C-alpha positions as CSV (number, residue, x, y, z in Angstrom):
1,M,94.0,61.9,76.9
2,N,90.8,61.8,74.9
3,Y,92.2,60.3,71.8
4,F,94.2,57.6,73.5
5,R,91.1,56.6,75.6
6,K,89.2,56.0,72.3
7,I,92.0,53.7,71.1
8,L,91.8,51.7,74.3
9,R,88.6,50.1,73.1
10,Y,90.8,47.9,71.1
11,A,92.0,46.4,74.3
12,Y,88.5,45.1,75.2
13,P,88.7,41.7,73.3
14,Y,91.9,41.1,75.2
15,K,90.5,42.0,78.7
16,R,91.4,38.5,79.9
17,F,95.0,39.3,79.5
18,A,94.5,42.7,81.1
19,F,93.0,41.2,84.2
20,L,95.8,38.7,84.5
21,N,98.4,41.4,83.9
22,I,96.7,43.5,86.7
23,F,96.4,40.4,89.0
24,F,100.1,39.7,88.7
25,N,101.0,43.4,89.0
26,V,99.2,43.4,92.4
27,L,101.2,40.5,93.6
28,Y,104.4,42.2,92.3
29,A,103.6,45.3,94.3
30,L,102.7,43.2,97.4
31,F,105.8,40.9,97.3
32,G,107.9,44.0,96.5
33,T,106.8,45.7,99.8
34,L,107.1,42.5,101.9
35,S,110.6,41.8,100.6
36,F,111.7,45.1,102.2
37,V,109.7,44.6,105.3
38,A,111.3,41.2,105.8
39,L,114.6,42.9,106.1
40,I,113.6,44.5,109.5
41,P,113.9,41.3,111.5
42,V,117.3,40.5,109.8
43,L,118.5,43.9,110.9
44,E,117.1,43.3,114.3
45,I,119.1,40.1,114.6
46,I,122.3,41.5,113.4
47,F,122.3,44.9,115.2
48,S,120.3,44.4,118.4
49,D,122.1,43.3,121.5
50,K,118.9,42.5,123.5
51,R,118.8,38.8,124.0
52,T,116.8,38.7,127.3
53,L,113.3,37.3,126.8
54,G,110.7,39.5,128.5
55,V,107.0,39.0,129.0
56,R,105.0,37.9,125.9
57,P,103.1,41.1,124.6
58,V,99.4,41.1,124.9
59,Y,97.2,42.6,122.0
60,E,95.1,45.4,123.5
61,G,93.2,46.8,120.4
62,I,93.8,48.4,117.1
63,S,95.0,51.7,118.7
64,N,98.0,49.9,120.2
65,I,98.8,47.8,117.2
66,K,102.0,49.5,116.2
67,D,103.7,49.0,119.6
68,F,102.3,45.4,119.9
69,S,103.7,44.5,116.4
70,Q,107.2,45.9,117.3
71,E,107.3,44.3,120.8
72,Y,105.9,41.0,119.5
73,L,108.5,40.9,116.7
74,N,111.3,41.5,119.3
75,Y,109.8,38.7,121.5
76,F,109.5,36.2,118.7
77,I,113.1,36.8,117.4
78,I,114.7,36.7,121.0
79,D,112.6,33.5,121.8
80,N,113.7,31.8,118.6
81,I,117.3,32.8,118.9
82,N,117.4,31.4,122.5
83,R,115.9,28.1,121.3
84,Q,117.7,27.7,117.8
85,G,120.7,30.1,117.7
86,E,121.3,33.4,116.0
87,F,122.8,31.9,112.8
88,T,119.9,29.4,112.2
89,I,117.3,32.2,112.6
90,L,119.3,34.4,110.2
91,M,119.3,31.7,107.6
92,Y,115.6,31.3,107.9
93,M,115.0,35.0,107.4
94,V,117.4,35.1,104.5
95,G,115.4,32.2,102.9
96,I,112.2,34.1,103.4
97,I,113.6,37.3,101.8
98,I,114.9,35.3,98.8
99,S,111.5,33.6,98.4
100,L,109.8,36.9,98.5
101,F,112.2,38.4,95.8
102,L,111.7,35.3,93.8
103,L,107.8,35.6,93.9
104,K,108.1,39.3,93.2
105,N,110.2,38.7,90.0
106,L,107.9,35.7,89.0
107,S,104.9,38.0,89.3
108,N,106.7,40.6,87.2
109,Y,107.4,38.1,84.5
110,L,103.9,36.8,84.4
111,A,102.5,40.4,84.3
112,M,104.8,41.2,81.3
113,F,104.0,37.8,79.8
114,Y,100.2,38.5,79.6
115,S,100.7,42.2,78.7
116,T,102.5,41.0,75.5
117,F,99.4,39.2,74.3
118,L,97.4,42.4,75.0
119,R,99.7,44.9,73.4
120,N,100.3,42.7,70.3
121,G,96.5,42.0,70.1
122,V,95.7,45.7,70.2
123,L,98.5,46.3,67.5
124,K,97.1,43.5,65.2
125,D,93.5,44.7,65.4
126,L,94.4,48.3,65.1
127,R,96.5,47.7,62.0
128,N,93.8,45.5,60.5
129,D,91.1,48.2,60.9
130,L,93.5,50.9,59.5
131,Y,94.2,48.7,56.5
132,S,90.5,48.1,56.0
133,K,90.0,51.8,56.0
134,V,92.9,52.4,53.6
135,I,91.6,49.9,51.1
136,Q,88.0,51.1,51.3
137,F,88.6,54.8,51.0
138,P,87.8,56.3,47.5
139,L,90.5,57.4,45.1
140,A,89.7,61.0,45.9
141,F,91.0,60.5,49.5
142,Y,94.5,59.8,48.2
143,S,94.6,62.8,45.9
144,E,94.5,64.9,49.1
145,K,96.7,62.8,51.4
146,R,100.3,61.8,51.2
147,K,100.9,58.0,50.8
148,G,103.9,58.2,53.1
149,D,101.9,59.9,55.9
150,T,99.3,57.1,55.6
151,I,102.1,54.5,55.9
152,S,103.5,56.3,59.0
153,R,100.2,56.1,60.6
154,L,100.0,52.4,60.1
155,S,103.6,51.8,61.3
156,S,105.2,54.2,63.7
157,D,102.0,55.8,65.1
158,V,100.5,52.3,65.9
159,D,103.8,51.2,67.5
160,E,103.8,54.3,69.8
161,V,100.3,53.4,70.8
162,K,101.2,49.7,71.3
163,N,104.1,50.7,73.7
164,S,101.8,53.0,75.6
165,V,99.3,50.2,76.4
166,L,101.8,48.8,78.8
167,S,102.5,52.3,80.2
168,V,98.9,52.6,81.0
169,L,98.7,49.2,82.8
170,E,101.9,50.2,84.8
171,M,100.7,53.6,85.6
172,I,97.3,52.7,86.9
173,V,98.1,49.4,88.6
174,R,101.7,48.3,89.4
175,E,103.5,51.5,90.1
176,P,100.7,53.2,92.1
177,L,100.1,49.9,94.2
178,T,103.8,49.7,95.0
179,I,103.8,53.3,96.2
180,I,100.4,52.7,98.2
181,F,101.7,49.5,99.8
182,S,105.0,51.1,100.7
183,L,103.4,54.2,102.1
184,A,100.9,52.2,104.1
185,T,103.7,50.2,105.7
186,M,105.7,53.4,106.3
187,L,102.8,55.0,107.8
188,F,102.4,52.0,110.1
189,I,106.1,52.2,111.1
190,S,106.2,56.0,111.7
191,P,103.3,58.5,110.9
192,K,105.6,61.5,111.6
193,L,108.2,60.5,109.0
194,T,105.6,59.6,106.4
195,L,104.3,63.1,106.5
196,F,107.3,64.3,104.7
197,V,106.8,61.7,101.9
198,F,103.1,63.0,101.5
199,L,104.5,66.5,101.1
200,F,107.0,65.3,98.5
201,L,104.6,63.5,96.2
202,P,102.4,66.4,95.0
203,I,105.3,68.7,94.6
204,S,107.1,66.0,92.5
205,G,103.9,65.5,90.4
206,F,103.5,69.2,89.9
207,L,107.1,69.7,88.6
208,I,106.9,66.8,86.3
209,S,103.6,67.8,84.7
210,K,105.0,71.3,84.2
211,I,108.0,69.8,82.2
212,G,105.7,67.7,80.1
213,K,103.0,70.3,79.1
214,S,104.2,70.7,75.5
215,L,105.1,67.1,74.9
216,K,102.0,66.0,73.1
217,K,102.2,69.0,70.6
218,G,106.0,68.2,70.0
219,S,105.1,64.5,69.4
220,L,102.5,65.3,66.8
221,K,105.1,67.3,64.9
222,V,107.5,64.4,64.9
223,Q,104.9,61.9,63.5
224,Q,103.8,64.4,60.9
225,E,107.3,65.1,59.7
226,Q,107.9,61.3,59.6
227,G,105.0,61.0,57.2
228,V,106.5,63.7,55.0
229,F,109.9,62.0,54.6
230,L,108.2,58.7,54.1
231,S,106.3,60.2,51.3
232,I,109.4,61.6,49.8
233,L,110.9,58.1,50.0
234,E,107.9,56.5,48.4
235,E,107.9,59.0,45.5
236,T,111.6,58.6,45.0
237,M,111.4,54.8,44.7
238,G,108.4,55.1,42.4
239,G,110.0,57.7,40.2
240,L,113.6,56.9,40.3
241,R,113.9,56.4,36.4
242,I,112.7,60.1,35.9
243,I,114.8,61.4,38.7
244,K,117.9,59.9,37.2
245,A,116.9,60.9,33.6
246,F,116.5,64.6,34.6
247,H,119.6,64.6,37.0
248,A,117.3,65.5,39.8
249,E,119.0,63.4,42.5
250,S,120.4,66.5,44.3
251,L,116.9,68.1,44.3
252,F,115.4,65.1,45.9
253,Q,118.2,64.6,48.2
254,K,117.8,68.2,49.5
255,K,114.0,67.6,49.9
256,F,114.7,64.5,52.0
257,E,117.5,66.1,54.1
258,D,115.3,69.1,54.8
259,S,112.5,66.9,56.1
260,N,115.0,64.7,58.1
261,E,116.5,67.8,59.6
262,R,113.2,69.0,60.9
263,F,112.5,65.4,62.2
264,Y,115.8,65.5,64.0
265,K,115.1,68.8,65.7
266,Y,111.5,67.8,66.7
267,S,112.6,64.4,68.0
268,N,115.5,66.0,70.0
269,T,113.0,68.4,71.7
270,V,110.5,65.7,72.6
271,L,113.1,63.2,73.9
272,N,115.1,65.7,75.9
273,R,111.8,66.8,77.7
274,Q,111.0,63.1,78.2
275,N,114.4,62.3,79.6
276,L,113.9,65.1,82.3
277,A,111.3,63.0,84.0
278,S,113.6,60.4,85.5
279,P,116.4,62.8,86.9
280,V,113.9,65.2,88.2
281,S,111.9,62.7,90.1
282,E,115.0,60.9,91.4
283,L,116.6,64.3,92.6
284,L,113.3,65.1,94.4
285,G,113.3,61.7,96.0
286,I,116.9,61.8,97.1
287,I,116.2,65.3,98.7
288,T,113.2,63.7,100.5
289,I,115.4,60.8,101.6
290,G,118.0,63.2,103.0
291,I,115.3,65.0,105.1
292,L,114.0,61.6,106.3
293,L,117.5,60.6,107.3
294,V,118.0,63.7,109.5
295,Y,114.5,63.7,111.0
296,G,114.6,59.8,111.3
297,G,118.0,60.1,113.1
298,Y,116.5,62.5,115.6
299,L,113.6,60.0,116.4
300,V,116.2,57.1,116.9
301,F,119.0,58.8,118.8
302,V,117.3,61.8,120.6
303,D,113.5,61.1,120.8
304,R,114.0,57.3,121.2
305,T,110.6,56.7,119.7
306,L,111.8,54.5,116.8
307,E,114.2,51.5,116.7
308,A,117.2,51.7,114.4
309,S,116.2,48.4,112.6
310,F,112.8,49.8,111.8
311,F,114.2,53.1,110.7
312,I,116.6,51.4,108.2
313,G,113.7,49.3,106.9
314,Y,111.7,52.5,106.6
315,I,114.4,54.3,104.6
316,M,114.5,51.2,102.2
317,L,110.7,51.4,101.7
318,A,111.0,55.2,101.1
319,Y,113.6,54.6,98.3
320,N,111.4,51.8,97.0
321,I,108.8,54.5,96.1
322,L,111.4,56.4,94.0
323,T,111.5,53.7,91.1
324,P,107.7,53.5,90.6
325,A,107.5,57.4,90.9
326,K,110.1,57.6,88.1
327,A,108.2,55.0,86.1
328,I,104.9,57.0,86.5
329,A,106.6,60.2,85.3
330,K,108.0,58.3,82.3
331,A,104.6,56.6,81.5
332,S,102.8,59.9,81.7
333,Y,105.2,61.3,79.1
334,S,104.7,58.2,77.0
335,L,101.0,58.7,77.1
336,K,101.3,62.4,76.1
337,R,103.3,61.2,73.0
338,A,100.8,58.3,72.4
339,D,97.9,60.7,72.5
340,G,99.4,62.6,69.5
341,S,99.7,59.3,67.6
342,A,96.3,58.3,68.7
343,H,95.0,61.5,67.3
344,R,96.5,60.8,63.9
345,I,95.3,57.2,63.8
346,L,91.7,58.3,64.8
347,E,91.9,60.8,61.9
348,L,92.2,57.9,59.6
349,L,89.8,55.6,61.4
350,E,87.1,58.1,61.7
351,A,87.6,59.8,58.2
352,E,84.3,59.5,56.3
353,N,84.2,57.1,53.3
354,T,82.1,59.2,50.8
355,I,81.5,56.2,48.5
356,T,79.4,53.6,50.4
357,D,76.6,51.1,49.9
358,I,73.1,52.1,50.7
359,E,71.3,49.8,53.4
360,N,70.3,46.6,51.7
361,P,71.8,47.3,48.2
362,I,70.8,45.5,45.2
363,Q,73.0,42.3,44.3
364,K,73.1,42.6,40.5
365,E,74.1,39.3,38.9
366,G,74.2,40.3,35.3
367,F,73.9,42.9,32.6
368,N,70.9,42.5,30.3
369,E,70.0,45.8,28.3
370,V,71.7,49.1,28.5
371,I,74.0,51.5,30.5
372,S,72.4,54.9,30.7
373,I,74.4,58.0,31.7
374,K,71.7,60.7,32.4
375,N,72.5,64.4,32.6
376,I,75.6,63.9,34.8
377,S,77.9,66.7,36.0
378,F,81.1,66.0,38.0
379,K,84.0,68.1,39.4
380,Y,87.1,67.0,41.1
381,E,87.5,70.2,43.1
382,D,85.9,73.4,42.0
383,Q,86.0,73.1,38.1
384,Y,83.5,70.9,36.4
385,V,85.0,68.1,34.2
386,L,81.7,66.9,32.9
387,K,78.6,69.1,32.6
388,D,75.2,67.7,31.8
389,F,76.6,64.8,29.9
390,S,74.3,62.0,28.7
391,L,75.1,58.8,26.8
392,E,73.5,55.3,26.2
393,I,75.5,52.2,25.7
394,P,73.4,49.2,24.7
395,K,74.4,45.7,25.6
396,G,76.9,43.9,23.2
397,K,78.0,47.2,21.6
398,T,81.5,48.9,21.6
399,V,81.4,52.7,22.3
400,A,84.7,54.6,21.9
401,L,85.3,57.9,23.8
402,V,87.8,60.2,22.1
403,G,89.1,63.7,22.6
404,Q,92.0,65.7,23.7
405,S,93.5,65.3,27.3
406,G,91.3,66.9,29.9
407,S,88.1,66.4,27.9
408,G,86.6,64.0,30.5
409,K,87.1,60.5,29.0
410,S,88.8,58.8,31.9
411,T,86.4,60.5,34.3
412,I,83.6,58.6,32.8
413,A,85.4,55.3,33.4
414,N,85.9,56.3,37.0
415,L,82.3,57.2,37.5
416,L,80.9,54.0,35.8
417,T,83.0,51.9,38.3
418,R,82.0,54.2,41.3
419,F,85.7,55.1,42.0
420,Y,83.9,58.6,42.2
421,D,80.3,59.6,42.6
422,V,78.5,62.0,40.3
423,N,77.7,65.5,41.7
424,E,74.4,65.7,39.6
425,G,72.4,63.3,37.4
426,S,72.6,59.4,37.6
427,I,74.2,56.4,35.9
428,E,71.9,53.4,35.5
429,I,72.5,49.8,34.5
430,D,69.3,48.1,33.2
431,G,67.3,51.0,34.8
432,V,68.9,50.6,38.2
433,D,70.9,53.6,39.6
434,I,74.4,52.3,40.3
435,K,74.3,54.0,43.8
436,N,71.6,51.4,44.7
437,I,73.8,48.5,43.5
438,S,76.4,47.0,45.9
439,K,79.9,48.1,45.0
440,R,81.0,44.5,44.9
441,S,78.4,43.3,42.4
442,L,78.6,46.5,40.3
443,R,82.4,46.0,40.0
444,G,81.9,42.4,39.4
445,L,80.1,43.3,36.2
446,M,83.1,45.2,34.9
447,G,86.7,44.4,33.9
448,I,89.2,47.2,33.5
449,V,92.4,47.4,31.4
450,S,94.1,50.7,32.0
451,Q,97.0,52.6,30.4
452,D,99.2,51.9,33.5
453,S,99.5,48.0,33.8
454,I,99.1,47.7,37.5
455,L,100.7,44.3,38.6
456,F,101.9,43.1,41.9
457,N,105.1,41.5,43.3
458,D,103.8,37.9,43.0
459,S,103.7,35.1,40.4
460,V,102.1,35.5,37.0
461,G,99.3,33.1,38.1
462,N,98.5,35.0,41.3
463,N,98.4,38.3,39.3
464,L,95.9,36.8,36.8
465,K,93.8,35.1,39.6
466,L,92.8,38.6,41.0
467,G,90.1,38.4,38.5
468,K,89.0,34.9,39.6
469,P,90.7,33.5,42.7
470,L,89.6,29.9,42.2
471,A,90.5,29.7,38.5
472,T,91.8,26.3,37.2
473,D,95.1,25.9,35.4
474,S,93.1,25.4,32.1
475,E,91.2,28.6,32.7
476,L,94.5,30.4,33.2
477,M,95.9,28.9,30.0
478,E,92.8,29.9,28.0
479,A,93.1,33.5,29.3
480,A,96.8,33.7,28.5
481,E,96.1,32.4,25.0
482,I,93.2,34.8,24.2
483,S,95.5,37.8,25.6
484,N,98.5,36.6,23.5
485,S,100.4,36.2,26.8
486,Y,101.0,32.6,26.7
487,E,103.8,32.9,24.0
488,F,106.1,34.7,26.7
489,I,104.8,33.0,29.8
490,K,105.8,29.6,28.6
491,D,109.4,30.9,28.1
492,L,109.6,32.2,31.8
493,P,111.8,30.1,34.1
494,E,108.7,28.7,36.1
495,G,105.9,29.5,33.8
496,F,102.8,30.8,35.6
497,E,104.7,30.4,38.9
498,T,107.4,32.9,38.0
499,N,107.6,36.0,40.1
500,I,107.4,39.2,38.0
501,G,109.0,41.6,40.4
502,D,107.7,44.9,42.0
503,S,105.1,46.3,39.7
504,G,105.9,43.6,37.2
505,N,109.2,45.2,36.4
506,K,110.8,42.1,35.2
507,L,108.5,42.2,32.1
508,S,108.3,44.6,29.2
509,G,105.5,47.1,28.7
510,G,103.7,45.1,26.1
511,Q,104.0,41.8,28.2
512,K,102.6,43.7,31.3
513,Q,99.8,45.0,29.3
514,R,98.9,41.6,27.9
515,L,98.9,40.2,31.5
516,S,96.4,43.0,32.4
517,I,94.2,41.9,29.5
518,A,94.5,38.2,30.6
519,R,93.4,39.2,34.0
520,A,90.3,40.9,32.7
521,V,89.6,38.0,30.3
522,L,89.8,35.5,33.3
523,K,87.3,37.5,35.2
524,N,85.0,37.2,32.2
525,P,82.8,40.3,33.0
526,P,79.9,41.4,30.7
527,I,81.2,45.0,30.6
528,M,84.7,45.8,29.6
529,I,86.4,49.3,30.2
530,L,89.6,49.9,28.2
531,D,91.2,53.2,29.3
532,E,93.9,53.9,26.7
533,A,95.1,50.4,26.9
534,T,97.5,50.6,24.1
535,S,98.8,54.3,24.3
536,A,102.1,53.5,25.9
537,L,103.1,50.6,23.6
538,D,105.5,50.2,20.6
539,T,104.1,49.1,17.2
540,E,104.8,45.4,17.6
541,S,103.4,45.2,21.1
542,E,100.4,47.3,20.0
543,R,99.6,44.8,17.3
544,L,99.6,41.8,19.8
545,V,97.7,43.8,22.4
546,Q,95.2,45.0,19.9
547,D,94.6,41.5,18.6
548,A,94.0,40.4,22.2
549,L,91.6,43.2,22.9
550,E,89.5,42.4,19.8
551,K,89.3,38.8,20.9
552,M,88.3,39.8,24.5
553,M,85.6,42.4,23.3
554,K,83.8,39.8,21.2
555,N,80.2,39.4,22.6
556,R,80.9,42.0,25.3
557,T,79.8,45.5,26.0
558,S,82.9,47.6,25.7
559,I,83.6,51.2,26.6
560,V,86.9,52.2,24.9
561,I,88.9,55.3,25.8
562,A,91.7,55.8,23.3
563,H,94.1,58.2,21.6
564,R,95.0,55.9,18.8
565,L,92.8,55.3,15.7
566,S,93.6,51.5,15.5
567,T,91.8,50.9,18.7
568,I,88.5,52.5,17.9
569,Q,87.8,52.6,14.2
570,N,85.7,49.4,14.4
571,A,83.6,50.7,17.3
572,D,79.8,50.8,16.9
573,K,79.7,54.3,18.0
574,I,82.5,57.0,18.5
575,V,81.7,59.7,20.9
576,V,84.0,62.9,20.6
577,L,84.2,64.9,23.8
578,S,85.5,68.5,24.3
579,K,85.6,70.2,27.7
580,G,83.2,67.5,29.2
581,K,80.5,67.7,26.5
582,I,79.7,65.6,23.4
583,V,80.5,67.5,20.4
584,E,80.1,64.7,17.7
585,Q,79.1,61.0,17.7
586,G,78.8,58.3,15.0
587,K,80.8,55.6,13.3
588,H,84.4,56.2,12.1
589,Q,83.5,56.7,8.5
590,E,80.6,59.0,9.1
591,L,82.6,61.3,11.4
592,L,85.4,61.5,8.9
593,E,83.0,62.6,6.2
594,K,81.6,65.3,8.5
595,K,85.1,66.9,8.6
596,G,84.5,68.3,12.2
597,V,86.4,67.8,15.3
598,Y,87.0,64.1,14.9
599,Y,88.5,64.7,11.5
600,S,90.7,67.4,12.9
601,L,91.9,65.0,15.6
602,V,92.7,62.4,12.9
603,E,94.5,65.0,10.8
604,M,96.6,66.1,13.6
605,Q,97.5,62.4,14.2
606,S,96.2,62.6,17.7
607,L,94.5,59.3,16.8
608,A,96.9,58.0,14.1
């Protein structure tokens, strides 16, 4: 249970609740045992015909304590019956038994009450830490992992661990103590009979552990498959338009059904093995009870060394062991399942974040001179996208990066923002390597408007405030006007408070893009990165967006990645890339006159 043990450190902040849970579990086990012991005097009153008061027993030492207890109990009951009557004493005993059961169940409730805070606290902190890791991981992490698998780890795997926290507390405290208290009392009543119980427990434990050997492996398969079908679901919801357009519903239905079928089979195997724990332990228990009845009957009727009332109480205590034994068996299975889930959670928690700040990074407040890209090389997997690439971008200038798809344009934007790190070379801002600048202050210097307008299921205002959370209404209005967004925002039902739906789907493509520009304008960064910001727009939307971009780029350093000529022809420098290298650079007219690669791109209307 190594993985699960590591997860248990999340219980430490809630140790107060754990101790209270343990305390009330101890009381539960104690009152549970006493409630059965208290039945012995009642049975003595009902079944015994001895009503003659003998000599008061005398305590002669620990070696004689069992006989003394039995004789004293008989003396006490007969003495009180003679003085107060049988029915009155019976009422007293019934009252004591009801009180003990009340205290037992109250202790059980309080133990569960405090375990609720413990379990939900572990759940809360675990999910917070997992989400923190999810949000801090570099983009490269999600190019290798399924999103649905990550969602599965944050939901079902965490729930599995949460449920098992209670199993641990029950397995190490309540159930074992119930067994120990019951066995101690049984040993006191009849050591000979208890020998059979001691023989039964290891046999039972061995058989149950044999059944559960492969449970952890099966559980891991269940959780992994759940991640697969959640990924399919997430992809389906994100790409529903394309799925319908290509009549691919049946293809995706088949993929989902295949995954769901595997999940069904794995789940059946795991649950059926888990369900074996209870009947196996109960069967073994009943066999033991049967043996005890035979041997106990011999001690009562033939050997005459055990009274009938004590024997019946003994059998009740023996049966009282079965429930916690079954609970321990179930809890051990639950822990095996949780260990598989804990393994998947720890994979995420302990995964290395390859893009981190150095110790005591520089907090850069502004941009003063130049961005220098020095001899950088970068590859996503095995093949280099950029090789020995260098470029300087002076403050206040607009540099456009053009080239066919796969030439490395967007990669440069990803490297400038440290979404990825270079394999070789360096990128510097004002002579400082960006790896030495804190990620927060580096990205604070930059605004990004990408081809995909990434908006969130929230109000217009809250989407814009991602760039500046404490922005005033007048600042929102100004950013909306600069981006040509205000003309449609004012017509929305609730203006800036209007919810724009999932991914902003209540808006058109042009409106979404203008909101993305407004968000960048509101942030007001000194460096602006425009990654094919107009490539997906129609002519009218492009005109409005282009006008907004020109307003935004005034007095800013801009890096523009584009396919369309309209967005780059006024750039201070156009850099033409091919296969990760610069093949031409200069102003628009200069490059056209060269009649080289740039001219060819324009002729092919790649930039038209």
